[in-house]
C-alpha positions in Angstrom: 22.8 10.2 6.5 21.7 14.0 6.7 19.6 15.6 9.7 17.2 17.6 7.8 14.6 15.6 5.9 14.7 17.3 2.6 17.6 16.2 1.4 18.5 15.6 -2.4 18.2 11.6 -2.1 15.1 12.0 -0.2 13.2 14.0 -2.7 14.9 11.6 -5.3 13.6 8.5 -3.4 10.1 10.2 -3.2 9.9 11.0 -6.6 10.5 7.2 -7.5 7.4 6.6 -5.5 5.1 9.4 -7.0 5.9 7.6 -10.7 5.7 4.0 -9.6 2.8 4.5 -7.4 1.2 6.6 -10.4 1.6 3.5 -12.5 0.0 1.3 -10.1 -3.0 3.7 -9.4 -3.5 4.2 -12.8 -4.1 0.6 -13.2 -5.2 -0.8 -9.5 -9.1 0.2 -10.0 -9.2 -1.2 -13.4 -7.9 -4.8 -12.7 -11.6 -5.6 -11.1 -13.5 -4.0 -13.5 -11.7 -5.5 -16.5 -11.9 -8.9 -14.7 -15.6 -8.2 -14.3 -15.8 -7.6 -18.0 -14.1 -10.8 -18.7 -17.0 -12.5 -17.0 -15.1 -13.3 -12.9 -17.3 -13.9 -10.2 -17.0 -11.6 -6.9 -15.0 -14.2 -5.4 -12.9 -14.7 -8.4 -12.4 -10.4 -8.4 -11.3 -10.7 -5.1 -8.7 -12.9 -5.6 -7.2 -11.2 -8.4 -7.3 -8.0 -7.0 -5.4 -9.6 -4.1 -3.4 -12.5 -5.5 -0.6 -10.4 -6.4 0.0 -10.4 -2.4 0.6 -14.4 -2.6 3.7 -13.8 -4.9 5.0 -10.7 -2.7 4.7 -12.6 0.6 6.3 -15.5 -0.9 9.4 -13.6 -2.2 9.4 -11.7 0.8 12.5 -14.0 2.9 14.3 -13.3 -0.3 13.8 -9.5 -0.9 14.1 -8.5 2.8 17.6 -10.5 2.7 18.6 -9.4 -0.6 17.8 -5.8 0.2 20.1 -5.6 3.8 23.2 -7.8 1.7 23.2 -6.8 -1.9 23.2 -3.5 -4.3 19.5 -2.3 -3.4 19.2 -0.3 -6.7 20.2 -2.6 -8.9 17.5 -4.9 -7.3 14.7 -2.6 -7.4 15.5 -1.8 -11.2 15.3 -5.7 -11.8 12.2 -5.8 -9.9 10.5 -3.0 -11.7 11.2 -4.6 -15.0 9.3 -7.8 -13.4 6.3 -5.2 -12.4 6.3 -3.9 -15.8 6.2 -7.6 -17.3 2.9 -7.8 -15.0 1.5 -4.9 -16.9 2.0 -6.3 -20.1 0.7 -9.8 -19.0 -2.6 -7.8 -18.2 -2.6 -5.8 -21.5 -2.7 -9.3 -23.6 -4.9 -11.1 -21.2 -8.6 -12.8 -22.3 -9.8 -15.1 -19.5 -9.8 -14.0 -15.6 -7.2 -16.9 -15.4 -4.7 -15.1 -17.4 -5.4 -11.7 -15.4 -4.3 -14.1 -11.9 -1.4 -15.5 -13.3 0.0 -12.1 -14.3 -1.5 -10.4 -11.3 1.2 -13.0 -9.5 3.9 -12.0 -11.8 3.2 -8.3 -10.9 3.7 -9.3 -7.0 6.8 -10.9 -7.0 8.3 -7.2 -8.4 6.3 -5.7 -5.8 7.8 -7.9 -3.1 10.9 -6.0 -3.7 9.9 -2.4 -4.8 7.9 -1.6 -1.9 10.2 -3.0 1.0 13.6 -1.7 -0.9 12.1 2.0 -1.4 11.2 2.4 2.4 14.0 0.9 3.6 16.5 3.4 1.1 14.1 6.3 2.9 15.2 5.3 6.3 18.5 5.7 5.1 18.4 8.9 4.2 17.4 10.5 7.3 17.6 10.3 11.2 16.0 8.2 13.1 14.5 11.2 15.1 12.9 12.2 11.8 11.7 9.2 10.6 8.0 9.1 11.3 7.9 12.4 9.5 9.9 11.3 6.8 7.8 8.4 6.2 4.4 10.6 6.3 6.0 13.1 3.5 7.2 9.8 1.6 3.5 8.6 1.5 2.2 11.9 0.5 4.3 11.4 -2.9 1.9 8.2 -3.2 -0.9 10.3 -2.4 -0.5 12.9 -5.4 -0.2 9.8 -7.3 -3.1 8.5 -5.9 -5.0 11.7 -6.5 -4.7 11.7 -10.5 -3.9 8.2 -10.9 -7.5 6.4 -10.8 -8.8 9.5 -12.6 -6.4 9.3 -15.4 -6.5 5.4 -15.6 -10.2 5.1 -15.8 -10.4 8.0 -18.2 -7.5 6.3 -20.5 -9.4 3.2 -20.1 -12.6 4.5 -21.6 -10.6 6.5 -24.5 -7.8 4.2 -25.6 -9.0 0.7 -23.7 -7.9 -1.4 -21.1 -4.7 -2.9 -23.0 -2.8 0.5 -23.8 -3.8 1.8 -20.4 -2.3 -1.4 -18.6 1.0 -0.7 -21.0 1.0 3.3 -19.7 1.6 1.3 -16.1 4.8 0.2 -16.9 6.1 3.2 -18.8 5.6 4.8 -15.5 7.1 2.1 -13.4 10.3 1.9 -16.0 10.6 5.6 -15.6 10.7 5.3 -11.7 13.5 2.8 -12.2 15.9 4.9 -13.8 15.3 7.7 -11.5 16.2 5.3 -8.8 19.6 4.3 -10.3 20.5 8.2 -9.8 20.2 7.8 -6.1 23.3 8.1 -3.9 23.2 5.8 -1.1 25.3 6.2 2.0 28.0 3.5 3.0 26.5 0.9 5.0 27.6 -2.5 6.5 25.8 -5.3 4.4 24.8 -8.6 5.6 26.0 -11.7 4.1 23.2 -13.3 2.0 22.0 -16.0 3.8 18.4 -16.8 3.8 17.0 -17.8 7.1 13.7 -16.6 9.4 15.9 -14.1 11.2 17.3 -12.2 7.7 13.4 -12.0 6.5 11.6 -11.5 9.7 12.2 -8.4 12.2 10.3 -10.0 15.6 10.7 -6.4 16.7 8.2 -5.4 14.3 6.0 -8.2 14.7 3.4 -6.3 17.0 2.9 -2.9 14.3 2.7 -5.6 11.4 -0.3 -7.6 13.3 -1.9 -4.4 13.5 -1.3 -3.7 9.7 -2.6 -7.0 8.6 -6.0 -5.8 10.0 -6.1 -2.6 8.6 -4.9 -4.1 5.5 -7.4 -6.8 5.0 -10.3 -3.9 5.1 -8.5 -1.4 3.2 -7.8 -3.6 0.0 -11.5 -3.8 -0.2 -12.0 -0.4 -1.5 -9.8 -1.1 -4.8 -11.3 -4.3 -4.9 -15.2 -3.4 -5.0 -15.8 0.0 -4.9 -16.1 1.1 -8.7 -18.2 -2.2 -9.2 -20.6 -0.9 -6.3 -20.4 2.5 -7.6 -21.4 1.1 -11.0 -24.3 -1.2 -9.3 -25.6 2.4 -7.7 -25.3 4.4 -10.8 -22.4 6.7 -9.8 -20.3 7.6 -12.9 -17.3 9.5 -11.6 -16.3 7.6 -8.5 -12.7 8.4 -9.8 -13.4 11.5 -7.8 -13.6 9.0 -4.6 -9.7 8.6 -4.7 -9.0 12.1 -5.7 -10.8 13.6 -3.0 -9.1 11.2 -0.6 -5.5 11.6 -2.0 -5.9 15.5 -1.8 -7.0 15.2 1.8 -4.0 12.8 2.6 -1.6 15.6 1.1 -2.6 17.9 4.2 -3.4 15.1 6.6 -0.1 13.1 6.5 2.0 16.0 7.6 -0.3 16.9 10.3 -0.9 13.5 11.8 3.5 12.9 11.6 3.5 16.1 13.9 0.7 15.4 16.2 2.3 11.8 16.7 5.5 13.5 17.4 3.6 15.7 20.0 1.1 13.5 21.3 2.8 10.3 20.6 1.7 7.2 18.2 -0.3 5.2 21.1 -2.8 8.3 21.4 -3.5 8.7 17.9 -3.5 5.5 16.5 -6.8 4.2 18.2 -8.4 7.2 16.7 -7.4 6.8 13.2 -8.3 3.2 13.5 -12.0 4.3 14.7 -12.1 7.1 11.7 -10.8 4.5 9.3 -13.8 1.9 10.3 -16.4 4.8 10.2 -15.6 5.8 6.5 -15.8 2.1 5.2 -19.1 1.4 7.3 -20.3 4.8 5.7 -19.8 3.2 1.9 -22.5 0.7 3.0 -24.9 3.5 3.0 -23.7 5.4 0.0 -26.1 6.1 -3.1 -24.8 10.0 -3.8 -21.7 10.9 -4.9 -21.4 13.5 -2.4 -21.7 10.6 0.4 -18.7 8.3 -1.1 -16.9 12.0 -1.0 -17.3 12.6 2.7 -16.5 9.1 3.3 -13.1 9.5 1.1 -12.1 12.6 3.8 -12.9 10.8 6.7 -10.7 7.9 5.6 -7.8 10.5 5.0 -7.6 11.1 9.0 -8.2 6.9 9.0 -6.2 4.7 7.2 -4.4 7.5 5.9 -3.0 8.2 9.1 -2.6 4.9 10.1 0.0 3.4 7.5 2.8 6.0 8.1 2.7 5.3 11.7 2.7 1.7 11.7 5.5 1.6 9.1 7.7 3.7 11.4 7.2 1.8 14.0 8.3 -1.0 12.1 11.2 0.9 10.9 12.0 2.2 14.1 11.9 -1.3 15.9 14.9 -2.9 14.4 18.4 -1.9 14.6 20.1 -0.6 10.8 21.5 -3.4 9.9 18.2 -5.1 9.9 16.0 -2.2 8.6 15.2 -4.3 5.4 13.9 -7.1 7.5 11.8 -4.6 9.4 10.1 -3.0 6.1 9.6 -6.7 4.8 7.9 -7.5 8.2 5.7 -4.4 8.2 4.5 -5.7 4.2 4.3 -9.1 5.7 1.1 -7.8 7.3 0.0 -5.9 4.6 0.1 -8.9 2.3 -1.6 -11.2 4.3 -4.5 -8.7 5.1 -4.5 -8.4 1.2 -4.9 -12.1 0.3 -7.5 -12.7 2.9 -9.2 -9.7 2.8 -10.9 -9.8 -0.8 -11.7 -13.2 -0.6 -13.8 -12.7 3.0 -15.3 -9.9 1.2 -16.2 -11.3 -1.9 -17.8 -14.2 -0.5 -20.0 -11.7 2.1 -21.0 -10.1 -1.3 -22.0 -13.5 -2.7 -24.1 -14.1 0.3 -26.0 -10.6 0.7 -24.5 -7.7 -1.4 -21.9 -4.7 -1.5 -23.6 -2.3 0.5 -23.7 -5.2 3.3 -19.8 -6.1 2.7 -19.1 -2.6 3.4 -20.7 -2.6 6.6 -19.8 -5.7 8.1 -15.9 -5.9 7.2 -15.3 -2.8 10.1 -15.7 -5.5 12.5 -12.2 -7.1 11.2 -10.6 -3.3 12.7 -11.7 -5.0 16.5 -8.5 -6.8 16.9 -5.9 -4.4 15.4 -7.7 -2.0 18.4 -7.0 -4.5 20.8 -3.3 -5.3 20.0 -3.0 -1.3 20.4 -4.7 -2.0 23.8 -3.0 -4.6 24.9 0.9 -3.8 23.7 0.6 -0.2 24.4 3.8 0.0 26.4 5.6 -1.7 23.6 4.3 0.9 21.1 5.3 3.8 23.5 9.0 2.2 23.8 9.4 2.0 20.1 8.0 5.3 19.5 10.4 7.1 21.5 13.7 5.5 19.8 
């Protein structure tokens, strides 16, 4: 493990993250639009968008144990193949039900890659630099997020949904091959044994629960924003994701430095409030500039929350349980992604997309309460 952050292996993992996230972000905004084109209802669109989290959640006990016990690179390469098969499935889907099944296959692969890559980041830098490293690692994903949705929407308009989904598979596999070039340090491997203790790090439960409520709200952007934008006559909504990601490129390193100086427990409530304000604004947005202002604010919201919470999860557990800690973090995300779109879709059916975006920020109140109640615990983890 090197003391400096930007060592060769960390840079390789960041590049892997960029390629895989580019494939994801090219297609994430297309899935709900494609489902809508196939005749899916608002609730069904929500289910399709978030359903990959069901299989990702189911596979987490296996993935977290395997990542701590077996050869990470081989496991992640196989998982990338599974994700690519999901993309191929999207390209041949002709009904919402087929899309739902392929989304499940997709999620099985994601259940390994997101956990494994974050765990590998923690093995390339010292614990002291972990918060900053996670922030920079996230920046690689932010760059992909900046250009992915716009390119995906543009490609879908020119070559159609099927070929665009296949392009996502190409970038995912490119990332998998780069991953094979990463040199891991020698580590103590736990025996492969499926158990609650090997798949969940109880030390990381507090930040994971905070993440759950944030994810319930965040997933509603990718689930419904493009459809809502079409409804109010915004043609180039891809700019929302571009502006948000460009801002993240600057805000995440800044937040990492501020969290080192001021502490996560002080910054996290402010970031959660910014996140809530940005989502609430969407409910009143009818012009492109209003959507873009929301995107900027969200860069200081969820964009700041995610790396802080992920670093808390990783810091909370000993090195030999980093896979379980990463998995615990994503358990919260998966549950949020499963439940959030269904709740939001129901609100849309009862009222409208605008009302939904005004209402869902209330789900962030429990996250704020958790930060307040477990303030001392968060300070203790952050100090490690």
